[in-house]
C-alpha positions in Angstrom: 0.0 0.1 0.0 2.7 2.3 0.9 4.0 1.9 -3.2 0.5 2.9 -4.3 0.1 5.4 -2.2 3.3 6.9 -3.5 2.4 6.4 -7.1 -1.1 8.0 -6.4 0.7 11.4 -4.9 3.1 11.3 -7.9 0.1 11.2 -10.4 -1.7 13.9 -8.7 1.2 16.0 -8.5 2.0 15.4 -12.3 -2.0 16.4 -13.0 -1.4 19.6 -11.0 1.6 20.2 -12.9 0.0 19.9 -16.3 -2.9 22.0 -15.0 -0.6 24.8 -13.9 1.2 24.9 -17.1 -1.9 25.0 -19.2 -3.0 28.1 -16.9 0.4 29.8 -17.8 -0.1 29.0 -21.5 -3.5 30.7 -21.4 -2.2 33.6 -19.6 0.5 34.2 -21.9 -2.0 33.8 -24.9 -4.2 36.5 -23.2 -1.5 39.0 -22.6 0.0 38.5 -26.1 -3.1 38.9 -27.8 -4.3 41.9 -25.4 -7.6 40.1 -24.9 -9.9 42.3 -22.5 -13.2 41.6 -20.6 -16.4 42.7 -22.6 -17.7 45.2 -20.4 -15.1 46.4 -18.0 -12.3 46.3 -20.9 -9.9 44.8 -18.3 -7.1 42.7 -19.3 -8.0 38.9 -18.9 -4.4 38.2 -18.0 -4.7 39.7 -14.5 -6.8 36.9 -13.8 -4.6 34.6 -15.0 -1.8 36.3 -12.8 -3.5 35.9 -9.8 -4.5 32.3 -10.1 -1.1 31.4 -11.0 0.3 32.2 -7.6 -1.5 29.6 -5.6 -1.4 26.9 -8.6 2.6 27.2 -8.6 2.4 26.6 -4.6 -0.1 23.9 -5.2 2.6 22.2 -7.4 5.2 22.5 -5.0 3.2 21.1 -2.1 2.1 18.2 -4.1 5.5 17.3 -5.5 6.8 17.5 -1.9 4.0 15.3 -0.5 4.8 12.8 -3.5 8.7 12.8 -2.9 8.0 12.3 1.0 5.8 9.3 0.5 7.9 7.8 -2.0 11.0 8.1 0.1 9.8 7.6 3.7 6.5 5.7 2.9 3.1 6.4 4.4 3.1 6.6 8.3 2.3 3.9 10.4 -1.3 3.6 11.5 -1.9 5.1 14.8 -3.4 3.2 17.7 -6.3 4.1 19.9 -4.9 5.5 23.2 -6.0 3.9 26.5 -8.9 5.3 28.0 -10.9 5.9 24.7 -13.4 3.2 23.3 -13.0 2.1 19.6 -16.2 3.2 18.0 -17.4 1.3 14.6 -18.8 -1.9 13.6 
């Protein structure tokens, strides 16, 4: 299961990276074509630039978690402390 967890996190990080790359390409296209909003006449690339900041952060965090899961493995399951009852079927 640890290998599967690392592979899933790496696949997710790859998807996030592709989404961020396409967002950047779209923003550069909107900038180069000087595209504007219909009513406000505001440049469209402003929205792309604002969205790119958290997307880049998301890429960094997702790759960090993927590499951590691959190198260290998933954390061991925690045990219920004494004094607490296990609830469940």
